[in-house]
PDB file of N, CA, C and O in Angstrom:
ATOM      1  N   MET A   1       0.966  -1.130   0.157  1.00  0.00           N
ATOM      2  CA  MET A   1      -0.165   0.459  -0.290  1.00  0.00           C
ATOM      3  C   MET A   1       0.955   1.052  -0.195  1.00  0.00           C
ATOM      4  O   MET A   1       1.957   0.790   0.471  1.00  0.00           O
ATOM      5  N   ASN A   2       0.764   1.707  -0.765  1.00  0.00           N
ATOM      6  CA  ASN A   2       0.786   3.251  -0.943  1.00  0.00           C
ATOM      7  C   ASN A   2       0.844   4.357  -0.064  1.00  0.00           C
ATOM      8  O   ASN A   2      -0.368   4.475  -0.245  1.00  0.00           O
ATOM      9  N   ALA A   3       1.115   5.320   0.751  1.00  0.00           N
ATOM     10  CA  ALA A   3       1.351   6.166   1.955  1.00  0.00           C
ATOM     11  C   ALA A   3       1.775   7.544   1.358  1.00  0.00           C
ATOM     12  O   ALA A   3       2.694   7.916   0.629  1.00  0.00           O
ATOM     13  N   LYS A   4       0.800   8.096   1.928  1.00  0.00           N
ATOM     14  CA  LYS A   4       0.078   9.497   1.295  1.00  0.00           C
ATOM     15  C   LYS A   4       0.807  10.498   2.438  1.00  0.00           C
ATOM     16  O   LYS A   4       1.092   9.944   3.500  1.00  0.00           O
ATOM     17  N   GLN A   5       1.071  11.655   2.331  1.00  0.00           N
ATOM     18  CA  GLN A   5       1.043  12.657   3.304  1.00  0.00           C
ATOM     19  C   GLN A   5       0.659  14.047   3.288  1.00  0.00           C
ATOM     20  O   GLN A   5       1.441  14.837   2.758  1.00  0.00           O
ATOM     21  N   TRP A   6      -0.416  14.471   3.782  1.00  0.00           N
ATOM     22  CA  TRP A   6      -1.078  15.871   3.649  1.00  0.00           C
ATOM     23  C   TRP A   6      -0.183  16.557   4.837  1.00  0.00           C
ATOM     24  O   TRP A   6       0.609  16.086   5.652  1.00  0.00           O
ATOM     25  N   THR A   7      -0.573  17.635   4.621  1.00  0.00           N
ATOM     26  CA  THR A   7       0.261  18.643   5.879  1.00  0.00           C
ATOM     27  C   THR A   7      -0.658  19.567   5.746  1.00  0.00           C
ATOM     28  O   THR A   7      -1.040  20.054   4.682  1.00  0.00           O
ATOM     29  N   VAL A   8      -1.333  20.037   7.705  1.00  0.00           N
ATOM     30  CA  VAL A   8      -1.856  21.222   7.318  1.00  0.00           C
ATOM     31  C   VAL A   8      -1.264  21.680   8.581  1.00  0.00           C
ATOM     32  O   VAL A   8      -0.873  21.192   9.642  1.00  0.00           O
ATOM     33  N   GLN A   9      -1.399  23.223   7.814  1.00  0.00           N
ATOM     34  CA  GLN A   9      -0.518  24.452   8.918  1.00  0.00           C
ATOM     35  C   GLN A   9      -1.363  25.020   9.396  1.00  0.00           C
ATOM     36  O   GLN A   9      -2.410  25.059   8.750  1.00  0.00           O
ATOM     37  N   ILE A  10      -1.318  25.697  10.688  1.00  0.00           N
ATOM     38  CA  ILE A  10      -2.719  26.573  11.213  1.00  0.00           C
ATOM     39  C   ILE A  10      -1.649  27.791  11.254  1.00  0.00           C
ATOM     40  O   ILE A  10      -0.544  27.250  11.308  1.00  0.00           O
ATOM     41  N   TYR A  11      -1.549  28.711  11.252  1.00  0.00           N
ATOM     42  CA  TYR A  11      -1.359  30.200  11.049  1.00  0.00           C
ATOM     43  C   TYR A  11      -2.187  30.970  12.071  1.00  0.00           C
ATOM     44  O   TYR A  11      -3.261  31.149  11.498  1.00  0.00           O
ATOM     45  N   ILE A  12      -2.254  31.506  13.251  1.00  0.00           N
ATOM     46  CA  ILE A  12      -3.021  32.286  14.256  1.00  0.00           C
ATOM     47  C   ILE A  12      -1.917  33.656  14.735  1.00  0.00           C
ATOM     48  O   ILE A  12      -0.798  33.766  15.238  1.00  0.00           O
ATOM     49  N   SER A  13      -3.018  34.573  14.226  1.00  0.00           N
ATOM     50  CA  SER A  13      -2.439  35.786  14.947  1.00  0.00           C
ATOM     51  C   SER A  13      -3.806  36.870  15.055  1.00  0.00           C
ATOM     52  O   SER A  13      -4.641  37.107  14.182  1.00  0.00           O
ATOM     53  N   GLU A  14      -3.688  37.523  16.697  1.00  0.00           N
ATOM     54  CA  GLU A  14      -4.399  37.964  17.003  1.00  0.00           C
ATOM     55  C   GLU A  14      -4.257  39.893  16.671  1.00  0.00           C
ATOM     56  O   GLU A  14      -3.241  40.478  16.297  1.00  0.00           O
ATOM     57  N   ASP A  15      -5.452  40.430  16.926  1.00  0.00           N
ATOM     58  CA  ASP A  15      -5.177  41.920  17.066  1.00  0.00           C
ATOM     59  C   ASP A  15      -4.283  42.302  18.246  1.00  0.00           C
ATOM     60  O   ASP A  15      -3.834  41.471  19.036  1.00  0.00           O
ATOM     61  N   GLU A  16      -3.978  44.070  18.336  1.00  0.00           N
ATOM     62  CA  GLU A  16      -3.653  44.365  19.784  1.00  0.00           C
ATOM     63  C   GLU A  16      -4.395  44.388  20.960  1.00  0.00           C
ATOM     64  O   GLU A  16      -3.883  44.621  22.055  1.00  0.00           O
ATOM     65  N   GLY A  17      -5.857  44.104  20.750  1.00  0.00           N
ATOM     66  CA  GLY A  17      -6.525  44.352  21.586  1.00  0.00           C
ATOM     67  C   GLY A  17      -7.097  43.114  22.371  1.00  0.00           C
ATOM     68  O   GLY A  17      -7.536  43.076  23.520  1.00  0.00           O
ATOM     69  N   ASP A  18      -6.943  41.880  21.218  1.00  0.00           N
ATOM     70  CA  ASP A  18      -6.873  40.489  21.630  1.00  0.00           C
ATOM     71  C   ASP A  18      -8.329  40.383  21.655  1.00  0.00           C
ATOM     72  O   ASP A  18      -8.941  39.793  22.544  1.00  0.00           O
ATOM     73  N   GLU A  19      -8.917  41.021  20.567  1.00  0.00           N
ATOM     74  CA  GLU A  19     -10.752  40.769  20.747  1.00  0.00           C
ATOM     75  C   GLU A  19     -10.964  40.640  19.109  1.00  0.00           C
ATOM     76  O   GLU A  19     -12.047  40.920  18.595  1.00  0.00           O
ATOM     77  N   ARG A  20      -9.711  40.144  18.264  1.00  0.00           N
ATOM     78  CA  ARG A  20      -9.972  39.338  17.050  1.00  0.00           C
ATOM     79  C   ARG A  20      -8.996  38.603  16.757  1.00  0.00           C
ATOM     80  O   ARG A  20      -7.806  38.911  16.813  1.00  0.00           O
ATOM     81  N   THR A  21      -9.601  37.298  16.336  1.00  0.00           N
ATOM     82  CA  THR A  21      -8.353  36.468  16.296  1.00  0.00           C
ATOM     83  C   THR A  21      -8.430  35.649  14.704  1.00  0.00           C
ATOM     84  O   THR A  21      -9.417  35.057  14.268  1.00  0.00           O
ATOM     85  N   LEU A  22      -7.662  35.745  14.305  1.00  0.00           N
ATOM     86  CA  LEU A  22      -7.600  34.939  12.874  1.00  0.00           C
ATOM     87  C   LEU A  22      -6.731  33.690  12.322  1.00  0.00           C
ATOM     88  O   LEU A  22      -5.508  33.794  12.227  1.00  0.00           O
ATOM     89  N   ALA A  23      -7.409  32.517  11.965  1.00  0.00           N
ATOM     90  CA  ALA A  23      -6.448  31.599  11.687  1.00  0.00           C
ATOM     91  C   ALA A  23      -6.469  31.186  10.520  1.00  0.00           C
ATOM     92  O   ALA A  23      -7.501  31.325   9.864  1.00  0.00           O
ATOM     93  N   ARG A  24      -5.195  30.498   9.900  1.00  0.00           N
ATOM     94  CA  ARG A  24      -5.272  30.413   8.321  1.00  0.00           C
ATOM     95  C   ARG A  24      -5.068  28.919   8.137  1.00  0.00           C
ATOM     96  O   ARG A  24      -4.278  28.524   8.994  1.00  0.00           O
ATOM     97  N   ALA A  25      -5.432  28.056   7.438  1.00  0.00           N
ATOM     98  CA  ALA A  25      -5.077  26.583   7.495  1.00  0.00           C
ATOM     99  C   ALA A  25      -5.061  26.616   6.267  1.00  0.00           C
ATOM    100  O   ALA A  25      -5.683  27.198   5.379  1.00  0.00           O
ATOM    101  N   VAL A  26      -4.079  25.747   6.363  1.00  0.00           N
ATOM    102  CA  VAL A  26      -3.004  25.703   4.473  1.00  0.00           C
ATOM    103  C   VAL A  26      -2.779  24.129   4.493  1.00  0.00           C
ATOM    104  O   VAL A  26      -2.056  23.602   5.339  1.00  0.00           O
ATOM    105  N   LEU A  27      -3.425  23.437   3.539  1.00  0.00           N
ATOM    106  CA  LEU A  27      -3.346  22.212   3.444  1.00  0.00           C
ATOM    107  C   LEU A  27      -2.158  21.665   2.054  1.00  0.00           C
ATOM    108  O   LEU A  27      -2.244  21.708   0.826  1.00  0.00           O
ATOM    109  N   SER A  28      -1.468  21.346   2.677  1.00  0.00           N
ATOM    110  CA  SER A  28      -0.371  20.904   1.333  1.00  0.00           C
ATOM    111  C   SER A  28       0.012  19.521   1.036  1.00  0.00           C
ATOM    112  O   SER A  28       0.456  18.904   2.004  1.00  0.00           O
ATOM    113  N   ALA A  29      -0.075  18.726  -0.367  1.00  0.00           N
ATOM    114  CA  ALA A  29       0.003  17.610  -0.831  1.00  0.00           C
ATOM    115  C   ALA A  29       1.430  17.264  -1.647  1.00  0.00           C
ATOM    116  O   ALA A  29       1.606  17.111  -2.856  1.00  0.00           O
ATOM    117  N   THR A  30       2.109  17.218  -0.852  1.00  0.00           N
ATOM    118  CA  THR A  30       3.566  16.794  -1.789  1.00  0.00           C
ATOM    119  C   THR A  30       4.471  18.075  -1.935  1.00  0.00           C
ATOM    120  O   THR A  30       5.060  18.384  -2.971  1.00  0.00           O
ATOM    121  N   GLY A  31       4.496  18.717  -0.850  1.00  0.00           N
ATOM    122  CA  GLY A  31       4.653  19.924  -0.514  1.00  0.00           C
ATOM    123  C   GLY A  31       3.994  21.381  -1.489  1.00  0.00           C
ATOM    124  O   GLY A  31       4.437  22.529  -1.450  1.00  0.00           O
ATOM    125  N   THR A  32       3.020  20.950  -2.180  1.00  0.00           N
ATOM    126  CA  THR A  32       2.661  21.607  -2.246  1.00  0.00           C
ATOM    127  C   THR A  32       1.253  22.958  -2.577  1.00  0.00           C
ATOM    128  O   THR A  32       0.649  23.019  -3.648  1.00  0.00           O
ATOM    129  N   PRO A  33       1.051  23.704  -1.636  1.00  0.00           N
ATOM    130  CA  PRO A  33      -0.164  24.257  -1.400  1.00  0.00           C
ATOM    131  C   PRO A  33      -1.766  23.752  -1.866  1.00  0.00           C
ATOM    132  O   PRO A  33      -1.897  23.753  -3.090  1.00  0.00           O
ATOM    133  N   TRP A  34      -2.398  23.532  -1.472  1.00  0.00           N
ATOM    134  CA  TRP A  34      -3.818  22.778  -2.286  1.00  0.00           C
ATOM    135  C   TRP A  34      -4.878  23.491  -1.652  1.00  0.00           C
ATOM    136  O   TRP A  34      -5.515  24.086  -2.521  1.00  0.00           O
ATOM    137  N   HIS A  35      -5.365  23.698  -0.451  1.00  0.00           N
ATOM    138  CA  HIS A  35      -6.233  24.441  -0.177  1.00  0.00           C
ATOM    139  C   HIS A  35      -5.861  25.379   1.147  1.00  0.00           C
ATOM    140  O   HIS A  35      -5.006  25.187   2.011  1.00  0.00           O
ATOM    141  N   GLU A  36      -6.750  26.388   1.000  1.00  0.00           N
ATOM    142  CA  GLU A  36      -6.667  27.674   2.098  1.00  0.00           C
ATOM    143  C   GLU A  36      -7.686  28.310   2.740  1.00  0.00           C
ATOM    144  O   GLU A  36      -8.303  29.117   2.044  1.00  0.00           O
ATOM    145  N   SER A  37      -8.115  28.146   4.118  1.00  0.00           N
ATOM    146  CA  SER A  37      -9.255  28.043   4.364  1.00  0.00           C
ATOM    147  C   SER A  37      -9.141  29.217   5.820  1.00  0.00           C
ATOM    148  O   SER A  37      -8.274  28.966   6.658  1.00  0.00           O
ATOM    149  N   VAL A  38      -9.959  30.327   6.003  1.00  0.00           N
ATOM    150  CA  VAL A  38      -9.474  31.104   6.992  1.00  0.00           C
ATOM    151  C   VAL A  38     -10.737  31.120   7.948  1.00  0.00           C
ATOM    152  O   VAL A  38     -11.783  31.439   7.382  1.00  0.00           O
ATOM    153  N   GLY A  39     -10.816  30.852   9.205  1.00  0.00           N
ATOM    154  CA  GLY A  39     -11.455  31.559  10.176  1.00  0.00           C
ATOM    155  C   GLY A  39     -11.077  32.577  11.266  1.00  0.00           C
ATOM    156  O   GLY A  39      -9.955  32.889  11.665  1.00  0.00           O
ATOM    157  N   LEU A  40     -12.139  32.966  11.601  1.00  0.00           N
ATOM    158  CA  LEU A  40     -12.560  33.905  12.520  1.00  0.00           C
ATOM    159  C   LEU A  40     -13.052  33.894  13.585  1.00  0.00           C
ATOM    160  O   LEU A  40     -14.232  33.550  13.655  1.00  0.00           O
ATOM    161  N   ALA A  41     -12.123  34.369  15.144  1.00  0.00           N
ATOM    162  CA  ALA A  41     -13.042  34.561  16.274  1.00  0.00           C
ATOM    163  C   ALA A  41     -12.710  36.175  16.679  1.00  0.00           C
ATOM    164  O   ALA A  41     -11.650  36.784  16.539  1.00  0.00           O
ATOM    165  N   ARG A  42     -14.113  36.684  17.281  1.00  0.00           N
ATOM    166  CA  ARG A  42     -13.960  37.817  17.990  1.00  0.00           C
ATOM    167  C   ARG A  42     -14.648  37.772  19.576  1.00  0.00           C
ATOM    168  O   ARG A  42     -15.588  37.042  19.889  1.00  0.00           O
ATOM    169  N   ARG A  43     -14.174  38.418  20.193  1.00  0.00           N
ATOM    170  CA  ARG A  43     -14.404  38.096  21.839  1.00  0.00           C
ATOM    171  C   ARG A  43     -15.083  39.516  21.867  1.00  0.00           C
ATOM    172  O   ARG A  43     -14.682  40.555  21.344  1.00  0.00           O
ATOM    173  N   ASN A  44     -16.515  39.229  22.814  1.00  0.00           N
ATOM    174  CA  ASN A  44     -17.142  40.050  23.116  1.00  0.00           C
ATOM    175  C   ASN A  44     -16.603  40.922  23.900  1.00  0.00           C
ATOM    176  O   ASN A  44     -16.243  40.308  24.904  1.00  0.00           O
ATOM    177  N   PRO A  45     -16.218  42.583  24.041  1.00  0.00           N
ATOM    178  CA  PRO A  45     -15.924  43.618  25.077  1.00  0.00           C
ATOM    179  C   PRO A  45     -16.131  43.037  26.453  1.00  0.00           C
ATOM    180  O   PRO A  45     -15.067  42.907  27.058  1.00  0.00           O
ATOM    181  N   ALA A  46     -17.144  42.672  27.080  1.00  0.00           N
ATOM    182  CA  ALA A  46     -17.457  42.585  28.081  1.00  0.00           C
ATOM    183  C   ALA A  46     -16.976  41.048  28.812  1.00  0.00           C
ATOM    184  O   ALA A  46     -17.015  40.831  30.023  1.00  0.00           O
ATOM    185  N   ASP A  47     -16.560  40.147  27.845  1.00  0.00           N
ATOM    186  CA  ASP A  47     -15.814  39.099  28.532  1.00  0.00           C
ATOM    187  C   ASP A  47     -14.334  39.771  28.678  1.00  0.00           C
ATOM    188  O   ASP A  47     -13.849  40.801  28.211  1.00  0.00           O
ATOM    189  N   ARG A  48     -13.703  38.499  29.728  1.00  0.00           N
ATOM    190  CA  ARG A  48     -12.369  38.782  29.960  1.00  0.00           C
ATOM    191  C   ARG A  48     -11.732  37.907  28.887  1.00  0.00           C
ATOM    192  O   ARG A  48     -12.219  36.939  28.303  1.00  0.00           O
ATOM    193  N   PRO A  49     -10.111  38.668  28.715  1.00  0.00           N
ATOM    194  CA  PRO A  49      -9.494  37.903  27.707  1.00  0.00           C
ATOM    195  C   PRO A  49      -8.814  36.926  27.812  1.00  0.00           C
ATOM    196  O   PRO A  49      -7.815  36.929  28.531  1.00  0.00           O
ATOM    197  N   VAL A  50      -9.239  35.768  27.054  1.00  0.00           N
ATOM    198  CA  VAL A  50      -8.308  34.061  27.327  1.00  0.00           C
ATOM    199  C   VAL A  50      -8.245  34.034  25.432  1.00  0.00           C
ATOM    200  O   VAL A  50      -9.124  33.769  24.612  1.00  0.00           O
ATOM    201  N   PRO A  51      -7.008  34.376  25.290  1.00  0.00           N
ATOM    202  CA  PRO A  51      -6.459  34.145  24.188  1.00  0.00           C
ATOM    203  C   PRO A  51      -6.946  32.836  23.218  1.00  0.00           C
ATOM    204  O   PRO A  51      -7.511  32.838  22.124  1.00  0.00           O
ATOM    205  N   GLU A  52      -6.427  31.568  24.197  1.00  0.00           N
ATOM    206  CA  GLU A  52      -6.521  30.367  24.091  1.00  0.00           C
ATOM    207  C   GLU A  52      -7.983  30.198  23.433  1.00  0.00           C
ATOM    208  O   GLU A  52      -8.049  29.470  22.442  1.00  0.00           O
ATOM    209  N   ILE A  53      -9.034  30.747  23.852  1.00  0.00           N
ATOM    210  CA  ILE A  53     -10.300  30.419  23.337  1.00  0.00           C
ATOM    211  C   ILE A  53     -10.647  30.749  21.612  1.00  0.00           C
ATOM    212  O   ILE A  53     -11.247  30.085  20.767  1.00  0.00           O
ATOM    213  N   GLY A  54      -9.876  32.268  21.553  1.00  0.00           N
ATOM    214  CA  GLY A  54      -9.754  32.632  20.380  1.00  0.00           C
ATOM    215  C   GLY A  54      -9.080  31.739  19.359  1.00  0.00           C
ATOM    216  O   GLY A  54      -9.525  31.561  18.226  1.00  0.00           O
ATOM    217  N   ASP A  55      -8.398  31.401  19.657  1.00  0.00           N
ATOM    218  CA  ASP A  55      -7.275  30.844  19.307  1.00  0.00           C
ATOM    219  C   ASP A  55      -8.111  28.880  18.372  1.00  0.00           C
ATOM    220  O   ASP A  55      -7.966  28.439  17.231  1.00  0.00           O
ATOM    221  N   GLU A  56      -8.850  28.336  19.537  1.00  0.00           N
ATOM    222  CA  GLU A  56      -9.402  27.421  19.472  1.00  0.00           C
ATOM    223  C   GLU A  56     -10.484  27.695  18.199  1.00  0.00           C
ATOM    224  O   GLU A  56     -10.428  26.879  17.279  1.00  0.00           O
ATOM    225  N   LEU A  57     -11.448  28.779  18.096  1.00  0.00           N
ATOM    226  CA  LEU A  57     -12.675  28.813  17.803  1.00  0.00           C
ATOM    227  C   LEU A  57     -12.146  29.187  16.228  1.00  0.00           C
ATOM    228  O   LEU A  57     -12.647  28.589  15.276  1.00  0.00           O
ATOM    229  N   ALA A  58     -11.261  30.060  16.058  1.00  0.00           N
ATOM    230  CA  ALA A  58     -10.402  30.231  14.771  1.00  0.00           C
ATOM    231  C   ALA A  58      -9.939  29.278  13.967  1.00  0.00           C
ATOM    232  O   ALA A  58     -10.049  29.135  12.749  1.00  0.00           O
ATOM    233  N   ALA A  59      -9.362  28.586  14.857  1.00  0.00           N
ATOM    234  CA  ALA A  59      -8.747  27.221  13.970  1.00  0.00           C
ATOM    235  C   ALA A  59      -9.568  26.175  13.474  1.00  0.00           C
ATOM    236  O   ALA A  59      -9.382  25.427  12.515  1.00  0.00           O
ATOM    237  N   GLY A  60     -10.676  26.253  14.426  1.00  0.00           N
ATOM    238  CA  GLY A  60     -11.510  25.145  14.441  1.00  0.00           C
ATOM    239  C   GLY A  60     -12.537  25.491  13.239  1.00  0.00           C
ATOM    240  O   GLY A  60     -12.975  24.607  12.504  1.00  0.00           O
ATOM    241  N   ARG A  61     -12.913  26.980  13.092  1.00  0.00           N
ATOM    242  CA  ARG A  61     -13.758  27.339  12.229  1.00  0.00           C
ATOM    243  C   ARG A  61     -12.682  27.284  10.849  1.00  0.00           C
ATOM    244  O   ARG A  61     -13.288  26.932   9.838  1.00  0.00           O
ATOM    245  N   ALA A  62     -11.392  27.531  10.653  1.00  0.00           N
ATOM    246  CA  ALA A  62     -10.524  27.348   9.601  1.00  0.00           C
ATOM    247  C   ALA A  62     -10.723  25.879   9.003  1.00  0.00           C
ATOM    248  O   ALA A  62     -11.145  25.633   7.874  1.00  0.00           O
ATOM    249  N   LEU A  63     -10.314  24.887  10.037  1.00  0.00           N
ATOM    250  CA  LEU A  63     -10.821  23.695   9.543  1.00  0.00           C
ATOM    251  C   LEU A  63     -12.019  22.802   9.023  1.00  0.00           C
ATOM    252  O   LEU A  63     -12.070  21.895   8.191  1.00  0.00           O
ATOM    253  N   MET A  64     -12.957  23.404   9.828  1.00  0.00           N
ATOM    254  CA  MET A  64     -14.129  23.002   9.115  1.00  0.00           C
ATOM    255  C   MET A  64     -14.718  23.458   7.802  1.00  0.00           C
ATOM    256  O   MET A  64     -15.520  22.954   7.016  1.00  0.00           O
ATOM    257  N   ASP A  65     -13.902  24.816   7.849  1.00  0.00           N
ATOM    258  CA  ASP A  65     -14.045  25.285   5.859  1.00  0.00           C
ATOM    259  C   ASP A  65     -13.059  24.273   5.128  1.00  0.00           C
ATOM    260  O   ASP A  65     -13.296  23.852   3.996  1.00  0.00           O
ATOM    261  N   LEU A  66     -11.998  23.935   5.824  1.00  0.00           N
ATOM    262  CA  LEU A  66     -11.024  22.937   4.847  1.00  0.00           C
ATOM    263  C   LEU A  66     -11.533  22.190   4.534  1.00  0.00           C
ATOM    264  O   LEU A  66     -11.371  21.864   3.358  1.00  0.00           O
ATOM    265  N   ALA A  67     -12.701  21.250   5.570  1.00  0.00           N
ATOM    266  CA  ALA A  67     -13.291  19.999   5.584  1.00  0.00           C
ATOM    267  C   ALA A  67     -14.177  19.911   4.514  1.00  0.00           C
ATOM    268  O   ALA A  67     -14.360  18.986   3.723  1.00  0.00           O
ATOM    269  N   ASP A  68     -14.784  21.177   4.617  1.00  0.00           N
ATOM    270  CA  ASP A  68     -15.907  21.542   3.627  1.00  0.00           C
ATOM    271  C   ASP A  68     -15.455  21.447   1.743  1.00  0.00           C
ATOM    272  O   ASP A  68     -16.116  20.998   0.807  1.00  0.00           O
ATOM    273  N   LYS A  69     -14.003  22.112   1.772  1.00  0.00           N
ATOM    274  CA  LYS A  69     -13.869  22.336   0.637  1.00  0.00           C
ATOM    275  C   LYS A  69     -13.471  20.925   0.097  1.00  0.00           C
ATOM    276  O   LYS A  69     -13.908  20.684  -1.029  1.00  0.00           O
ATOM    277  N   LEU A  70     -12.734  19.961   0.680  1.00  0.00           N
ATOM    278  CA  LEU A  70     -12.432  18.577   0.601  1.00  0.00           C
ATOM    279  C   LEU A  70     -13.624  17.673   0.204  1.00  0.00           C
ATOM    280  O   LEU A  70     -13.569  16.816  -0.677  1.00  0.00           O
ATOM    281  N   LEU A  71     -14.691  17.963   0.948  1.00  0.00           N
ATOM    282  CA  LEU A  71     -16.064  17.311   0.934  1.00  0.00           C
ATOM    283  C   LEU A  71     -16.304  17.421  -0.514  1.00  0.00           C
ATOM    284  O   LEU A  71     -16.315  16.521  -1.355  1.00  0.00           O
ATOM    285  N   GLY A  72     -16.545  19.018  -0.690  1.00  0.00           N
ATOM    286  CA  GLY A  72     -16.794  19.367  -2.241  1.00  0.00           C
ATOM    287  C   GLY A  72     -15.932  18.711  -3.179  1.00  0.00           C
ATOM    288  O   GLY A  72     -16.491  18.156  -4.126  1.00  0.00           O
ATOM    289  N   ASP A  73     -14.616  18.661  -3.103  1.00  0.00           N
ATOM    290  CA  ASP A  73     -13.735  18.473  -3.989  1.00  0.00           C
ATOM    291  C   ASP A  73     -14.285  16.790  -4.396  1.00  0.00           C
ATOM    292  O   ASP A  73     -14.651  16.458  -5.524  1.00  0.00           O
ATOM    293  N   ALA A  74     -14.231  15.799  -3.094  1.00  0.00           N
ATOM    294  CA  ALA A  74     -14.867  14.832  -3.722  1.00  0.00           C
ATOM    295  C   ALA A  74     -16.122  14.331  -4.311  1.00  0.00           C
ATOM    296  O   ALA A  74     -16.112  13.287  -4.962  1.00  0.00           O
ATOM    297  N   ALA A  75     -17.067  14.925  -4.147  1.00  0.00           N
ATOM    298  CA  ALA A  75     -18.275  15.454  -4.770  1.00  0.00           C
ATOM    299  C   ALA A  75     -18.288  15.431  -6.479  1.00  0.00           C
ATOM    300  O   ALA A  75     -18.791  14.632  -7.269  1.00  0.00           O
ATOM    301  N   ARG A  76     -17.448  16.763  -6.691  1.00  0.00           N
ATOM    302  CA  ARG A  76     -17.085  16.964  -7.676  1.00  0.00           C
ATOM    303  C   ARG A  76     -16.599  15.675  -8.654  1.00  0.00           C
ATOM    304  O   ARG A  76     -17.105  15.345  -9.726  1.00  0.00           O
ATOM    305  N   ASP A  77     -15.632  15.143  -8.058  1.00  0.00           N
ATOM    306  CA  ASP A  77     -15.024  13.909  -8.279  1.00  0.00           C
ATOM    307  C   ASP A  77     -15.455  12.717  -8.541  1.00  0.00           C
ATOM    308  O   ASP A  77     -14.990  11.876  -9.310  1.00  0.00           O
ATOM    309  N   VAL A  78     -16.454  12.674  -7.802  1.00  0.00           N
ATOM    310  CA  VAL A  78     -17.428  11.597  -7.821  1.00  0.00           C
ATOM    311  C   VAL A  78     -18.632  11.771  -9.281  1.00  0.00           C
ATOM    312  O   VAL A  78     -19.010  10.798  -9.934  1.00  0.00           O
ATOM    313  N   ALA A  79     -19.003  12.983  -9.509  1.00  0.00           N
ATOM    314  CA  ALA A  79     -20.032  13.117 -10.122  1.00  0.00           C
ATOM    315  C   ALA A  79     -19.541  13.320 -11.508  1.00  0.00           C
ATOM    316  O   ALA A  79     -20.377  13.405 -12.408  1.00  0.00           O
ATOM    317  N   GLU A  80     -18.185  13.412 -11.797  1.00  0.00           N
ATOM    318  CA  GLU A  80     -17.288  13.419 -12.938  1.00  0.00           C
ATOM    319  C   GLU A  80     -17.495  12.037 -13.126  1.00  0.00           C
ATOM    320  O   GLU A  80     -18.294  11.750 -14.016  1.00  0.00           O
ATOM    321  N   LEU A  81     -16.930  11.042 -12.458  1.00  0.00           N
ATOM    322  CA  LEU A  81     -17.292   9.558 -12.966  1.00  0.00           C
ATOM    323  C   LEU A  81     -18.541   8.836 -13.141  1.00  0.00           C
ATOM    324  O   LEU A  81     -18.770   7.695 -13.541  1.00  0.00           O
ATOM    325  N   GLY A  82     -19.559  10.113 -12.607  1.00  0.00           N
ATOM    326  CA  GLY A  82     -20.741   9.752 -13.006  1.00  0.00           C
ATOM    327  C   GLY A  82     -21.570   9.094 -12.262  1.00  0.00           C
ATOM    328  O   GLY A  82     -22.705   8.910 -12.701  1.00  0.00           O
ATOM    329  N   GLY A  83     -21.149   8.510 -10.772  1.00  0.00           N
ATOM    330  CA  GLY A  83     -21.683   8.171  -9.441  1.00  0.00           C
ATOM    331  C   GLY A  83     -22.117   9.333  -9.222  1.00  0.00           C
ATOM    332  O   GLY A  83     -22.184  10.269 -10.018  1.00  0.00           O
ATOM    333  N   PRO A  84     -22.606   9.272  -7.463  1.00  0.00           N
ATOM    334  CA  PRO A  84     -23.917   9.985  -7.494  1.00  0.00           C
ATOM    335  C   PRO A  84     -23.302  10.876  -6.525  1.00  0.00           C
ATOM    336  O   PRO A  84     -22.575  10.359  -5.677  1.00  0.00           O
ATOM    337  N   ALA A  85     -23.487  12.205  -6.516  1.00  0.00           N
ATOM    338  CA  ALA A  85     -23.061  13.939  -6.519  1.00  0.00           C
ATOM    339  C   ALA A  85     -22.784  13.403  -4.794  1.00  0.00           C
ATOM    340  O   ALA A  85     -21.691  13.811  -4.400  1.00  0.00           O
ATOM    341  N   GLU A  86     -23.289  12.870  -4.101  1.00  0.00           N
ATOM    342  CA  GLU A  86     -23.457  13.190  -2.516  1.00  0.00           C
ATOM    343  C   GLU A  86     -21.933  12.491  -2.002  1.00  0.00           C
ATOM    344  O   GLU A  86     -21.545  11.397  -2.412  1.00  0.00           O
ATOM    345  N   VAL A  87     -21.265  13.244  -1.153  1.00  0.00           N
ATOM    346  CA  VAL A  87     -20.092  12.505  -0.510  1.00  0.00           C
ATOM    347  C   VAL A  87     -19.889  12.699   1.071  1.00  0.00           C
ATOM    348  O   VAL A  87     -19.383  13.734   1.503  1.00  0.00           O
ATOM    349  N   ARG A  88     -20.222  11.865   1.744  1.00  0.00           N
ATOM    350  CA  ARG A  88     -19.959  12.003   3.565  1.00  0.00           C
ATOM    351  C   ARG A  88     -19.147  11.487   3.891  1.00  0.00           C
ATOM    352  O   ARG A  88     -18.852  11.491   5.087  1.00  0.00           O
TER     353      ARG A  88
END
C-alpha cells in the first residue's frame, strides 16, 4: 500500500486588543499548497480576554471550512465519474 502525507499548517494571529483572532489553515500535498481556509473569532468586549479560546474557535472554524472544501472536491470528482454526487 502506498502512503501519502498531507500536511495542514495553521497560522494564528491576534489583534493588539485581543478582540479578534484570525486563523489560516493551509493544506499541502506533496509540498504544494492545495487549499487554504480562514477562520475568525471575535471576543465580546464584556468578556475577559482568554487568548486560547479565540485561538481554538478561529482554528476550528478554519478547519471546518477546509473540510467542506475537501468534501466538495470529492463530490465533484465522484460526479465526473458518473456516480452519485453526494459524498459524506
